[in-house]
C-alpha positions in Angstrom: -27.0 -1.2 11.8 -30.4 0.1 11.8 -32.4 -3.0 12.5 -32.5 -5.5 15.3 -32.0 -5.9 18.9 -28.6 -3.7 19.2 -26.2 -1.3 17.3 -23.1 -1.1 16.9 -19.9 1.2 16.5 -16.4 1.6 17.1 -15.2 4.3 19.4 -11.3 3.8 19.1 -10.1 0.7 20.4 -14.0 -0.3 21.6 -16.4 -2.3 19.9 -19.6 -0.4 21.5 -23.0 -2.4 21.0 -26.4 -0.5 22.0 -29.6 -1.6 22.6 -32.5 -0.8 20.6 -34.3 1.2 23.5 -31.8 3.6 24.4 -32.6 7.0 24.1 -30.4 9.2 21.3 -28.8 11.3 24.1 -27.8 7.8 26.2 -26.0 6.6 23.4 -24.4 9.8 22.2 -23.2 10.7 25.7 -22.0 6.7 26.6 -20.0 6.8 22.7 -18.3 10.4 23.8 -17.6 9.1 27.7 -16.0 5.7 26.1 -13.8 7.6 23.8 -13.0 10.4 25.7 -11.9 8.2 28.8 -9.5 6.4 26.2 -8.0 9.2 25.0 -7.5 10.5 28.7 -5.9 6.9 29.4 -3.3 7.0 26.4 -2.8 10.8 27.7 -1.0 9.1 30.7 -0.2 5.7 30.0 0.7 3.5 26.9 -2.3 1.3 25.8 0.4 -1.6 25.1 3.1 -1.0 27.0 1.3 -0.2 30.3 -1.8 -2.2 29.8 -2.7 -2.4 33.5 -2.2 1.0 34.3 -3.9 2.1 31.1 -7.0 0.5 32.2 -6.9 1.4 35.8 -7.0 5.0 34.4 -9.6 4.3 31.8 -11.7 3.1 35.0 -11.0 6.0 37.1 -11.7 8.5 34.1 -15.0 6.8 33.9 -16.4 6.9 37.0 -15.0 10.8 37.5 -17.5 11.7 34.2 -20.5 10.2 36.1 -20.3 6.1 36.0 -20.7 4.4 39.1 -18.8 1.1 39.1 -21.1 -1.3 40.5 -19.2 -4.4 39.8 -15.6 -5.4 38.3 -13.9 -8.9 38.2 -10.2 -9.9 36.6 -10.1 -13.2 35.2 -6.5 -14.3 34.0 -6.1 -17.7 32.1 -3.4 -19.7 29.9 -4.0 -20.1 26.3 -3.7 -23.6 27.0 -6.5 -23.3 29.7 -8.5 -21.4 27.5 -8.2 -24.1 24.4 -8.1 -23.1 21.0 -11.1 -20.9 20.1 -11.7 -17.4 19.1 -11.1 -13.9 20.8 -14.7 -13.2 20.9 -15.1 -17.3 22.8 -13.0 -16.5 25.4 -14.9 -13.6 27.6 -18.4 -15.6 26.3 -16.8 -18.5 28.4 -16.0 -16.8 31.3 -18.9 -13.9 31.6 -19.6 -13.2 35.2 -23.0 -12.9 36.7 -23.7 -9.5 36.2 -23.0 -9.6 32.3 -26.1 -10.3 30.5 -25.2 -13.9 28.4 -28.1 -13.0 26.0 -27.1 -9.5 24.3 -23.5 -10.5 24.8 -23.9 -13.2 22.3 -26.5 -11.1 19.9 -23.4 -8.9 20.3 -21.3 -11.7 18.8 -23.6 -12.5 16.2 -23.7 -9.2 14.7 -20.0 -8.5 14.7 -19.3 -11.8 12.8 -21.7 -10.9 10.6 -20.9 -7.5 9.8 -17.3 -9.2 9.7 -18.3 -11.4 7.1 -20.3 -9.1 5.0 -17.7 -5.8 5.3 -14.5 -6.9 5.9 -13.1 -3.8 4.8 -15.6 -1.2 6.1 -13.8 1.8 7.9 -15.0 0.6 11.8 -12.4 -2.8 11.8 -10.1 -0.3 9.7 -10.3 1.8 13.0 -10.2 -1.2 15.8 -6.8 -2.6 14.0 -5.3 0.6 14.1 -6.8 1.4 17.9 -6.8 -2.6 19.8 -3.6 -3.8 17.6 0.0 -2.7 18.9 1.8 -1.0 15.7 4.5 -3.8 14.4 7.4 -2.5 12.8 8.1 -3.3 9.1 11.5 -5.4 8.4 12.8 -7.1 5.5 13.0 -10.4 6.9 9.6 -12.3 6.3 10.3 -15.1 8.4 11.1 -13.1 11.6 8.5 -13.4 13.7 6.9 -10.3 14.9 4.6 -10.3 18.3 2.1 -7.9 18.4 -0.1 -6.9 21.8 -3.8 -5.9 21.6 -6.1 -4.5 24.1 -9.5 -4.5 22.7 -12.6 -3.2 24.7 -15.9 -4.9 24.0 -19.0 -3.1 25.4 -23.3 -3.6 25.7 -24.9 -0.6 26.6 -28.0 -1.9 27.9 -31.6 0.0 27.7 -31.3 1.4 30.6 -27.9 3.3 31.7 -26.1 -0.4 32.7 -22.9 -0.4 30.5 -21.1 -4.1 30.7 -17.6 -3.9 29.2 -14.7 -6.2 29.3 -11.1 -4.9 28.5 -9.3 -8.0 26.9 -5.5 -8.0 27.2 -3.2 -10.4 25.6 0.2 -10.8 23.3 -0.2 -12.5 19.8 3.5 -14.3 18.4 2.5 -13.4 14.9 1.0 -10.2 13.3 -3.1 -9.9 13.2 -5.6 -8.5 11.1 -8.9 -6.8 11.1 -11.0 -10.9 11.8 -8.7 -11.4 14.7 -11.6 -11.7 16.9 -13.0 -14.2 15.3 -10.3 -16.2 13.8 -9.6 -19.3 15.6 -6.0 -18.7 17.7 -3.7 -21.8 18.3 -3.3 -21.6 22.2 1.0 -21.6 21.1 0.1 -18.4 19.2 -0.7 -16.4 22.5 2.5 -15.4 24.7 1.6 -15.3 28.4 -1.9 -15.0 29.8 -4.9 -13.7 28.5 -6.2 -11.0 30.6 -9.8 -10.5 31.1 -11.0 -7.2 32.9 -15.0 -7.4 33.2 -16.8 -4.3 34.3 -20.6 -3.1 35.2 -21.2 1.1 35.5 -24.4 2.8 35.1 -24.4 6.8 34.1 -25.5 8.8 36.7 -26.9 11.5 34.1 -26.9 14.8 36.6 -23.2 14.3 37.0 -22.4 13.5 33.6 -24.7 16.3 32.2 -22.3 19.0 33.7 -19.2 17.9 31.6 -21.4 17.3 28.2 -20.7 20.6 26.8 -17.0 20.3 27.7 -16.3 16.6 26.5 -18.5 17.2 23.5 -16.5 20.6 22.3 -13.4 18.2 23.2 -13.8 15.5 21.1 -15.4 18.0 18.0 -12.0 17.6 16.3 -11.3 13.9 17.1 -14.8 12.1 17.0 -14.9 11.6 12.8 -11.5 9.7 12.6 -12.4 8.1 15.9 -15.5 6.5 15.5 -17.7 5.0 13.1 -20.9 3.3 12.9 -20.7 -0.8 12.1 -22.6 -1.3 8.7 -24.5 -4.7 9.3 -24.8 -5.3 5.7 -26.5 -8.8 5.6 -28.9 -7.9 7.9 -30.1 -4.6 6.2 -30.9 -7.1 3.2 
């Protein structure tokens, strides 16, 4: 998206929304750091089989690369407690005080609009490949095939404030590109929905010393793991 309050992109399994007042340097640094931290976490733990350890390693990587963790909160609810809503509604209804409700709501409107206008754009394809566990192909079409989801939704504020939620749950059925906004019946969710909320702020002097090696490490990876979200309807 080129206009409006937020722009958006997908960085591996993270959907990142960026305030229009952020500097270009901050945008690039945050996107790189988010991607690099995901890759660092995945190198140590399977994103789906060990999602708690993966999330903890991701946080450790972010702080090591120069982000200060100012607040965190974990919410675990059964799908029945959350009622039948969309996946995006789950964190929206449990945002902690340190999250900007206004920016998160605007991010949801942007994502929904872009998905409805162009669901086949590369960004959403990347998100489904990274955030949805691969489901083996089977010959029995009636066989239920559960699928785990580990997706991150992040909003970068006008300063260096980063608000992010890691959302984890398991669906009884394989999901599609519109999994964030397609209502998911409570009976289709196995176990609890886990939501880990974080508030972070970048210490630029710390990250500055790591900027070059991180950029170099991502040089041959960024093209396939980072895509802008095209807000087609807004552009018109």
